[in-house]
Z-matrix of the N, CA and C atoms (Angstrom, degrees):
N
C 1 1.452
C 2 1.527 1 109.36
N 3 1.325 2 115.35 1 134.64
C 4 1.450 3 119.96 2 -179.74
C 5 1.525 4 110.52 3 -82.02
N 6 1.313 5 114.42 4 158.12
C 7 1.469 6 119.76 5 178.42
C 8 1.522 7 109.34 6 -66.65
N 9 1.316 8 117.39 7 143.80
C 10 1.466 9 119.16 8 179.93
C 11 1.523 10 111.62 9 -69.92
N 12 1.319 11 115.09 10 156.14
C 13 1.457 12 122.12 11 172.77
C 14 1.518 13 106.30 12 -95.08
N 15 1.304 14 116.02 13 129.25
C 16 1.465 15 120.86 14 179.29
C 17 1.524 16 108.33 15 -94.41
N 18 1.326 17 115.97 16 122.98
C 19 1.461 18 122.26 17 -176.27
C 20 1.525 19 109.53 18 -116.80
N 21 1.325 20 114.98 19 129.50
C 22 1.463 21 122.45 20 175.70
C 23 1.520 22 108.23 21 -102.86
N 24 1.323 23 116.88 22 116.64
C 25 1.459 24 122.03 23 174.54
C 26 1.521 25 108.80 24 -96.44
N 27 1.336 26 115.93 25 137.08
C 28 1.465 27 120.79 26 -178.62
C 29 1.524 28 109.35 27 -127.82
N 30 1.338 29 115.84 28 125.16
C 31 1.460 30 123.02 29 173.50
C 32 1.524 31 106.72 30 -110.24
N 33 1.338 32 117.54 31 94.92
C 34 1.463 33 120.03 32 -171.37
C 35 1.525 34 113.71 33 -74.96
N 36 1.309 35 114.50 34 147.51
C 37 1.461 36 122.73 35 174.07
C 38 1.514 37 107.94 36 -163.45
N 39 1.325 38 118.09 37 148.66
C 40 1.464 39 119.16 38 -176.40
C 41 1.529 40 112.24 39 -75.41
N 42 1.328 41 117.03 40 -24.46
C 43 1.468 42 119.83 41 177.60
C 44 1.523 43 112.19 42 -101.76
N 45 1.325 44 117.04 43 -32.08
C 46 1.471 45 121.87 44 -179.42
C 47 1.529 46 108.25 45 -142.98
N 48 1.314 47 116.69 46 116.70
C 49 1.460 48 122.26 47 175.79
C 50 1.521 49 107.91 48 -111.16
N 51 1.323 50 115.07 49 117.53
C 52 1.459 51 119.53 50 179.44
C 53 1.517 52 110.46 51 -85.56
N 54 1.335 53 115.85 52 148.45
C 55 1.462 54 120.32 53 174.07
C 56 1.525 55 108.68 54 -138.92
N 57 1.312 56 114.46 55 150.38
C 58 1.455 57 120.78 56 177.63
C 59 1.510 58 108.75 57 -149.61
N 60 1.304 59 116.36 58 131.42
C 61 1.464 60 121.30 59 -179.36
C 62 1.516 61 108.07 60 -119.72
N 63 1.341 62 115.02 61 128.19
C 64 1.464 63 120.67 62 178.02
C 65 1.522 64 109.36 63 -127.88
N 66 1.324 65 115.85 64 156.06
C 67 1.462 66 122.43 65 168.32
C 68 1.510 67 106.63 66 -104.98
N 69 1.331 68 116.44 67 132.33
C 70 1.457 69 121.94 68 -177.58
C 71 1.524 70 110.08 69 -128.52
N 72 1.329 71 115.51 70 138.25
C 73 1.464 72 120.93 71 179.94
C 74 1.523 73 113.07 72 -97.45
N 75 1.330 74 118.57 73 14.44
C 76 1.448 75 119.02 74 171.68
C 77 1.508 76 117.47 75 128.25
N 78 1.315 77 119.38 76 -18.93
C 79 1.466 78 119.50 77 -178.98
C 80 1.516 79 112.98 78 -128.38
N 81 1.301 80 118.40 79 -11.48
C 82 1.456 81 121.81 80 -176.03
C 83 1.515 82 112.60 81 84.88
N 84 1.313 83 117.09 82 -12.86
C 85 1.466 84 121.21 83 -176.46
C 86 1.535 85 112.48 84 -75.42
N 87 1.310 86 116.50 85 -20.94
C 88 1.465 87 120.62 86 179.68
C 89 1.520 88 110.60 87 -121.95
N 90 1.315 89 115.65 88 32.45
C 91 1.459 90 120.41 89 -179.13
C 92 1.526 91 109.76 90 -65.01
N 93 1.324 92 114.85 91 147.22
C 94 1.465 93 121.54 92 -179.41
C 95 1.518 94 109.30 93 -127.10
N 96 1.332 95 115.62 94 133.30
C 97 1.461 96 120.93 95 178.28
C 98 1.526 97 110.18 96 -67.48
N 99 1.318 98 115.12 97 133.92
C 100 1.464 99 121.74 98 174.15
C 101 1.527 100 109.27 99 -106.13
N 102 1.334 101 116.31 100 -49.70
C 103 1.476 102 121.01 101 -177.28
C 104 1.520 103 108.60 102 -162.43
N 105 1.315 104 115.86 103 145.74
C 106 1.465 105 120.49 104 174.25
C 107 1.511 106 108.43 105 -145.96
N 108 1.321 107 115.12 106 158.82
C 109 1.446 108 118.81 107 177.75
C 110 1.510 109 111.99 108 172.07
N 111 1.318 110 114.04 109 -171.46
C 112 1.455 111 121.68 110 -179.11
C 113 1.521 112 108.79 111 -135.21
N 114 1.306 113 115.49 112 134.08
C 115 1.461 114 121.03 113 172.95
C 116 1.526 115 105.59 114 -93.03
N 117 1.328 116 115.77 115 104.37
C 118 1.461 117 121.18 116 179.24
C 119 1.518 118 108.18 117 -92.83
N 120 1.322 119 116.50 118 132.93
C 121 1.461 120 120.21 119 -175.35
C 122 1.523 121 110.93 120 -118.17
N 123 1.328 122 114.19 121 155.93
C 124 1.470 123 122.44 122 177.27
C 125 1.523 124 107.83 123 -137.71
N 126 1.314 125 115.07 124 171.05
C 127 1.461 126 119.71 125 174.93
C 128 1.512 127 112.36 126 88.76
N 129 1.338 128 114.87 127 -165.49
C 130 1.460 129 118.73 128 -179.56
C 131 1.526 130 110.06 129 -73.08
N 132 1.311 131 115.16 130 170.47
C 133 1.475 132 120.28 131 -173.46
C 134 1.532 133 111.90 132 -59.62
N 135 1.331 134 117.20 133 -41.14
C 136 1.470 135 119.54 134 179.66
C 137 1.527 136 111.86 135 -63.23
N 138 1.324 137 116.80 136 -39.31
C 139 1.469 138 120.56 137 177.66
C 140 1.523 139 110.65 138 -64.33
N 141 1.323 140 117.15 139 -38.56
C 142 1.466 141 120.79 140 177.73
C 143 1.529 142 110.85 141 -63.48
N 144 1.330 143 116.41 142 -45.94
C 145 1.468 144 120.29 143 -179.67
C 146 1.527 145 110.99 144 -62.47
N 147 1.320 146 116.30 145 -41.15
C 148 1.463 147 121.33 146 179.48
C 149 1.536 148 110.29 147 -61.51
N 150 1.313 149 116.55 148 -42.15
C 151 1.473 150 120.29 149 179.88
C 152 1.525 151 111.06 150 -66.81
N 153 1.333 152 117.91 151 -43.62
C 154 1.464 153 120.99 152 177.58
C 155 1.525 154 109.81 153 -58.34
N 156 1.319 155 116.72 154 -48.41
C 157 1.461 156 121.71 155 179.63
C 158 1.528 157 111.39 156 -58.26
N 159 1.325 158 117.15 157 -52.07
C 160 1.470 159 119.94 158 -173.93
C 161 1.524 160 111.93 159 -67.85
N 162 1.333 161 117.63 160 -38.83
C 163 1.466 162 119.01 161 179.42
C 164 1.526 163 111.57 162 -70.64
N 165 1.323 164 117.10 163 -36.20
C 166 1.467 165 119.83 164 177.39
C 167 1.527 166 109.72 165 -66.97
N 168 1.308 167 116.52 166 -41.48
C 169 1.462 168 121.06 167 177.80
C 170 1.536 169 110.55 168 -59.36
N 171 1.333 170 116.75 169 -41.91
C 172 1.464 171 121.11 170 179.01
C 173 1.527 172 111.41 171 -67.44
N 174 1.328 173 118.11 172 -40.65
C 175 1.470 174 121.13 173 177.13
C 176 1.532 175 110.62 174 -59.85
N 177 1.311 176 116.09 175 -44.20
C 178 1.475 177 120.50 176 -179.87
C 179 1.523 178 110.06 177 -64.58
N 180 1.311 179 116.98 178 -42.44
C 181 1.479 180 120.39 179 178.58
C 182 1.527 181 111.33 180 -62.51
N 183 1.312 182 115.93 181 -44.22
C 184 1.459 183 120.82 182 -175.41
C 185 1.535 184 112.90 183 -74.00
N 186 1.337 185 118.06 184 -42.35
C 187 1.462 186 120.51 185 -171.84
C 188 1.522 187 114.64 186 -104.71
N 189 1.308 188 118.32 187 -10.54
C 190 1.467 189 124.63 188 174.30
C 191 1.536 190 114.71 189 47.20
N 192 1.333 191 116.73 190 62.14
C 193 1.467 192 118.32 191 177.96
C 194 1.526 193 111.19 192 -66.73
N 195 1.329 194 116.02 193 153.72
C 196 1.461 195 122.35 194 177.58
C 197 1.525 196 111.48 195 -90.17
N 198 1.335 197 116.76 196 -27.67
C 199 1.458 198 121.70 197 -177.02
C 200 1.526 199 109.48 198 -147.32
N 201 1.329 200 115.59 199 154.74
C 202 1.461 201 122.10 200 179.61
C 203 1.526 202 108.48 201 -120.86
N 204 1.328 203 115.66 202 137.85
C 205 1.457 204 122.97 203 175.31
C 206 1.526 205 107.54 204 -122.11
N 207 1.328 206 116.40 205 124.48
C 208 1.460 207 120.50 206 -175.86
C 209 1.523 208 109.56 207 -135.44
N 210 1.323 209 115.32 208 152.27
C 211 1.461 210 119.85 209 179.54
C 212 1.523 211 110.62 210 -70.09
N 213 1.325 212 115.31 211 134.57
C 214 1.464 213 122.03 212 177.22
C 215 1.526 214 108.76 213 -69.03
N 216 1.306 215 115.73 214 146.46
C 217 1.460 216 121.76 215 179.45
C 218 1.523 217 109.70 216 -64.76
N 219 1.323 218 114.81 217 138.33
C 220 1.463 219 120.15 218 173.85
C 221 1.517 220 108.11 219 -128.03
N 222 1.307 221 116.26 220 159.38
C 223 1.458 222 120.70 221 -176.15
C 224 1.525 223 111.04 222 -85.47
N 225 1.307 224 115.35 223 125.41
C 226 1.468 225 121.89 224 174.28
C 227 1.527 226 109.19 225 -86.83
N 228 1.311 227 115.56 226 162.36
C 229 1.470 228 119.76 227 173.25
C 230 1.522 229 109.81 228 -70.30
N 231 1.308 230 115.75 229 -32.77
C 232 1.457 231 122.31 230 -177.61
C 233 1.535 232 108.93 231 -98.63
N 234 1.329 233 116.71 232 116.06
C 235 1.465 234 121.35 233 -177.07
C 236 1.533 235 111.94 234 -61.49
N 237 1.330 236 117.57 235 -37.85
C 238 1.460 237 121.06 236 -179.81
C 239 1.535 238 110.64 237 -63.51
N 240 1.336 239 116.78 238 -42.36
C 241 1.469 240 120.65 239 177.67
C 242 1.519 241 111.08 240 -63.87
N 243 1.324 242 116.75 241 -41.56
C 244 1.463 243 120.88 242 179.33
C 245 1.530 244 110.58 243 -62.61
N 246 1.312 245 116.44 244 -41.50
C 247 1.457 246 120.99 245 179.16
C 248 1.529 247 111.27 246 -63.29
N 249 1.333 248 116.26 247 -46.17
C 250 1.466 249 120.14 248 179.87
C 251 1.533 250 111.21 249 -64.61
N 252 1.324 251 117.49 250 -39.81
C 253 1.460 252 120.49 251 177.01
C 254 1.532 253 110.52 252 -63.26
N 255 1.331 254 116.23 253 -43.29
C 256 1.464 255 120.21 254 178.12
C 257 1.518 256 112.16 255 -61.72
N 258 1.311 257 117.26 256 -37.65
C 259 1.461 258 120.94 257 178.47
C 260 1.528 259 111.20 258 -69.40
N 261 1.331 260 117.04 259 -38.95
C 262 1.472 261 120.40 260 177.46
C 263 1.526 262 109.91 261 -64.94
N 264 1.321 263 115.83 262 -40.81
C 265 1.469 264 121.39 263 177.70
C 266 1.529 265 109.81 264 -61.40
N 267 1.327 266 116.36 265 -44.73
C 268 1.463 267 120.72 266 179.32
C 269 1.525 268 111.05 267 -64.02
N 270 1.327 269 117.84 268 -41.07
C 271 1.465 270 120.49 269 179.12
C 272 1.527 271 110.51 270 -62.15
N 273 1.340 272 116.47 271 -42.30
C 274 1.470 273 120.13 272 178.63
C 275 1.519 274 110.57 273 -64.16
N 276 1.323 275 117.23 274 -45.38
C 277 1.468 276 120.28 275 179.75
C 278 1.528 277 111.72 276 -64.14
N 279 1.330 278 116.67 277 -41.52
C 280 1.469 279 119.66 278 178.71
C 281 1.526 280 111.18 279 -60.03
N 282 1.320 281 116.52 280 -30.44
C 283 1.458 282 120.38 281 176.83
C 284 1.520 283 113.39 282 -66.45
N 285 1.330 284 117.68 283 -14.62
C 286 1.476 285 121.58 284 178.54
C 287 1.518 286 112.70 285 -100.40
N 288 1.334 287 118.12 286 -11.77
C 289 1.462 288 121.21 287 -169.57
C 290 1.522 289 114.83 288 -63.85
N 291 1.315 290 118.04 289 -36.69
C 292 1.464 291 119.33 290 -177.68
C 293 1.529 292 111.66 291 -61.87
N 294 1.334 293 116.73 292 -30.61
C 295 1.464 294 121.03 293 179.63
C 296 1.530 295 111.83 294 -77.55
N 297 1.335 296 117.39 295 -13.20
C 298 1.465 297 122.65 296 177.24
C 299 1.527 298 112.16 297 53.26
N 300 1.331 299 115.19 298 54.02
C 301 1.464 300 120.58 299 179.61
C 302 1.527 301 109.41 300 -108.45
N 303 1.333 302 117.11 301 148.11
C 304 1.459 303 119.30 302 -178.34
C 305 1.526 304 112.55 303 -66.81
N 306 1.335 305 114.89 304 144.96
C 307 1.458 306 122.68 305 -179.18
C 308 1.525 307 108.65 306 -116.93
N 309 1.329 308 115.93 307 133.14
C 310 1.459 309 122.35 308 179.33
C 311 1.520 310 108.17 309 -122.34
N 312 1.334 311 116.47 310 137.71
C 313 1.460 312 122.19 311 -177.12
C 314 1.517 313 110.35 312 -112.39
N 315 1.326 314 115.27 313 142.81
C 316 1.463 315 121.41 314 178.56
C 317 1.516 316 109.68 315 -138.33
N 318 1.327 317 115.99 316 139.63
C 319 1.461 318 121.51 317 174.98
C 320 1.525 319 108.62 318 -69.95
N 321 1.319 320 116.29 319 146.85
C 322 1.467 321 121.39 320 -178.04
C 323 1.532 322 111.65 321 -56.74
N 324 1.319 323 117.86 322 -42.43
C 325 1.474 324 120.93 323 179.99
C 326 1.526 325 111.09 324 -63.35
N 327 1.322 326 116.90 325 -37.12
C 328 1.470 327 121.34 326 179.45
C 329 1.534 328 109.96 327 -65.41
N 330 1.323 329 116.06 328 -43.31
C 331 1.467 330 121.36 329 179.57
C 332 1.526 331 110.13 330 -61.81
N 333 1.314 332 116.34 331 -47.37
C 334 1.469 333 120.64 332 179.93
C 335 1.524 334 111.16 333 -61.07
N 336 1.316 335 116.88 334 -41.27
C 337 1.463 336 120.34 335 178.95
C 338 1.524 337 110.62 336 -64.68
N 339 1.332 338 117.23 337 -40.73
C 340 1.466 339 121.09 338 -179.32
C 341 1.530 340 111.91 339 -66.36
N 342 1.320 341 117.12 340 -37.90
C 343 1.461 342 121.13 341 -173.59
C 344 1.529 343 113.04 342 -93.48
N 345 1.335 344 116.59 343 -40.85
C 346 1.460 345 120.73 344 -175.58
C 347 1.530 346 111.60 345 -100.82
N 348 1.335 347 116.16 346 -30.54
C 349 1.459 348 120.07 347 -176.61
C 350 1.514 349 112.91 348 104.24
N 351 1.350 350 116.27 349 -4.76
C 352 1.464 351 122.12 350 179.53
C 353 1.519 352 109.01 351 -138.85
N 354 1.326 353 116.71 352 130.32
C 355 1.458 354 121.11 353 179.59
C 356 1.511 355 114.30 354 -70.47
N 357 1.337 356 116.92 355 -16.50
C 358 1.464 357 119.95 356 179.76
C 359 1.529 358 112.34 357 -104.37
N 360 1.324 359 116.67 358 21.00
C 361 1.470 360 121.20 359 -179.91
C 362 1.529 361 110.39 360 -60.69
N 363 1.338 362 115.95 361 147.02
C 364 1.462 363 119.14 362 177.55
C 365 1.524 364 110.62 363 -89.98
N 366 1.321 365 115.20 364 173.38
C 367 1.471 366 120.60 365 -175.76
C 368 1.533 367 112.28 366 -59.49
N 369 1.328 368 117.75 367 -39.30
C 370 1.470 369 120.96 368 -179.19
C 371 1.534 370 110.71 369 -63.23
N 372 1.326 371 116.68 370 -38.18
C 373 1.468 372 120.07 371 178.59
C 374 1.526 373 110.78 372 -66.94
N 375 1.325 374 116.89 373 -41.02
C 376 1.468 375 120.89 374 177.67
C 377 1.527 376 109.41 375 -62.69
N 378 1.321 377 116.84 376 -45.67
C 379 1.458 378 120.77 377 179.80
C 380 1.532 379 111.26 378 -58.98
N 381 1.319 380 116.43 379 -45.60
C 382 1.461 381 120.97 380 -179.14
C 383 1.532 382 111.15 381 -63.35
N 384 1.326 383 117.26 382 -46.63
C 385 1.467 384 119.80 383 -178.07
C 386 1.528 385 112.00 384 -65.90
N 387 1.326 386 117.29 385 -38.43
C 388 1.465 387 120.30 386 176.62
C 389 1.526 388 109.34 387 -61.40
N 390 1.327 389 115.60 388 -43.68
C 391 1.465 390 119.99 389 178.25
C 392 1.532 391 110.88 390 -58.79
N 393 1.326 392 116.38 391 -47.17
C 394 1.464 393 121.54 392 -178.58
C 395 1.533 394 110.72 393 -65.98
N 396 1.326 395 116.69 394 -49.17
C 397 1.471 396 120.79 395 -175.49
C 398 1.521 397 113.20 396 -63.41
N 399 1.322 398 116.41 397 -33.02
C 400 1.468 399 119.97 398 -179.59
C 401 1.531 400 112.45 399 -98.30
N 402 1.327 401 117.49 400 -0.36
C 403 1.460 402 120.81 401 178.88
C 404 1.517 403 113.40 402 63.19
N 405 1.336 404 116.15 403 39.77
C 406 1.465 405 120.56 404 -178.49
C 407 1.525 406 110.75 405 -82.73
N 408 1.307 407 116.60 406 147.80
C 409 1.467 408 121.26 407 178.44
C 410 1.516 409 111.92 408 -74.46
N 411 1.342 410 115.72 409 -34.94
C 412 1.458 411 120.29 410 -178.02
C 413 1.517 412 110.35 411 -121.65
N 414 1.303 413 115.48 412 154.91
C 415 1.457 414 121.05 413 177.74
C 416 1.526 415 109.21 414 -74.95
N 417 1.322 416 117.25 415 127.07
C 418 1.468 417 118.94 416 179.94
C 419 1.528 418 112.09 417 -72.05
N 420 1.319 419 116.18 418 155.50
C 421 1.465 420 121.68 419 174.16
C 422 1.524 421 108.50 420 -58.22
N 423 1.321 422 117.26 421 153.96
C 424 1.465 423 120.41 422 -171.68
C 425 1.527 424 113.79 423 -60.77
N 426 1.335 425 118.59 424 -39.40
C 427 1.470 426 119.69 425 -179.99
C 428 1.526 427 111.14 426 -66.16
N 429 1.320 428 117.05 427 -42.31
C 430 1.468 429 121.00 428 177.91
C 431 1.523 430 110.32 429 -67.87
N 432 1.334 431 117.27 430 -39.21
C 433 1.470 432 120.84 431 178.65
C 434 1.521 433 110.70 432 -63.08
N 435 1.325 434 117.55 433 -41.88
C 436 1.467 435 120.46 434 177.85
C 437 1.522 436 110.90 435 -62.92
N 438 1.323 437 117.33 436 -39.92
C 439 1.465 438 120.80 437 178.32
C 440 1.531 439 110.66 438 -66.55
N 441 1.323 440 117.06 439 -41.77
C 442 1.466 441 120.24 440 176.98
C 443 1.522 442 110.82 441 -64.99
N 444 1.340 443 117.42 442 -36.38
C 445 1.466 444 120.71 443 176.52
C 446 1.526 445 110.37 444 -62.71
N 447 1.327 446 117.19 445 -38.86
C 448 1.466 447 120.84 446 176.07
C 449 1.525 448 111.08 447 -62.74
N 450 1.321 449 117.06 448 -42.65
C 451 1.470 450 120.94 449 178.53
C 452 1.525 451 110.61 450 -65.16
N 453 1.336 452 117.01 451 -43.91
C 454 1.471 453 120.54 452 179.16
C 455 1.528 454 111.18 453 -64.39
N 456 1.318 455 116.95 454 -42.87
C 457 1.461 456 120.94 455 178.03
C 458 1.528 457 109.69 456 -57.04
N 459 1.316 458 116.74 457 -46.20
C 460 1.459 459 119.66 458 179.70
C 461 1.529 460 110.91 459 -63.65
N 462 1.311 461 116.95 460 -39.45
C 463 1.469 462 120.11 461 178.19
C 464 1.529 463 110.26 462 -60.79
N 465 1.331 464 117.28 463 -42.11
C 466 1.467 465 120.64 464 178.91
C 467 1.526 466 110.79 465 -64.14
N 468 1.328 467 115.87 466 -45.55
C 469 1.471 468 120.21 467 -178.44
C 470 1.523 469 110.67 468 -64.83
N 471 1.327 470 116.93 469 -44.74
C 472 1.466 471 118.99 470 -176.81
C 473 1.526 472 111.18 471 -69.84
N 474 1.331 473 117.72 472 -20.33
C 475 1.455 474 121.18 473 178.93
C 476 1.520 475 113.43 474 -88.98
N 477 1.328 476 116.78 475 -3.90
C 478 1.465 477 119.35 476 -177.68
C 479 1.524 478 111.24 477 -87.35
N 480 1.331 479 118.26 478 146.17
C 481 1.466 480 121.42 479 177.68
C 482 1.528 481 112.47 480 -57.98
N 483 1.321 482 117.47 481 -35.56
C 484 1.466 483 120.18 482 179.94
C 485 1.522 484 111.01 483 -62.27
N 486 1.334 485 117.13 484 -39.30
C 487 1.454 486 120.89 485 179.02
C 488 1.517 487 110.28 486 -66.81
N 489 1.317 488 117.57 487 -40.42
C 490 1.461 489 121.35 488 178.64
C 491 1.536 490 109.84 489 -59.98
N 492 1.324 491 116.89 490 -42.12
C 493 1.466 492 120.74 491 177.86
C 494 1.521 493 110.82 492 -64.55
N 495 1.327 494 117.44 493 -41.52
C 496 1.451 495 121.57 494 179.95
C 497 1.519 496 110.40 495 -63.57
N 498 1.324 497 117.34 496 -42.81
C 499 1.460 498 120.31 497 179.42
C 500 1.524 499 110.88 498 -64.14
N 501 1.324 500 117.66 499 -40.24
C 502 1.457 501 120.71 500 178.61
C 503 1.514 502 110.50 501 -64.45
N 504 1.320 503 117.40 502 -40.07
C 505 1.464 504 121.57 503 -179.55
C 506 1.519 505 111.50 504 -64.62
N 507 1.323 506 118.35 505 -33.75
C 508 1.457 507 121.99 506 -179.07
C 509 1.511 508 113.14 507 -77.36
N 510 1.315 509 117.91 508 -26.33
C 511 1.468 510 121.64 509 -174.62
C 512 1.508 511 112.96 510 -66.32
């Protein structure tokens, strides 16, 4: 049996950034929860970004993920909200840079389709499926569930033959 790949899923937000870490043996079907949670921030925007960065950096140091899965940027109706979300996403990603691990991005609809089976699934459906797929006793908070869904989605993609071909083509 090969060593599992540790995947860190990140659901960025300027007030609440969800994270979920799983160990995967290659297909996502036997993924195991390592850690999940939410980085809740307070204070001015710079203080929030600093906290996201430092806590993400500590998670990476402590749990040593092999790969990162993060939600792809999407356009908000409100430009200010989009900017703040982009900055929170950047702070979270910067917290992983010292470890020099690969980062993979997925659109929210793609993640929902991979985990729930429908791209328009609501948060409660994502939470329930994450609970079922990981065999959790309790339903995770929505930010942590979204991050775990990102990690599971990446595990499914990386375990597919099409992904293996794509990786070989890029090398």
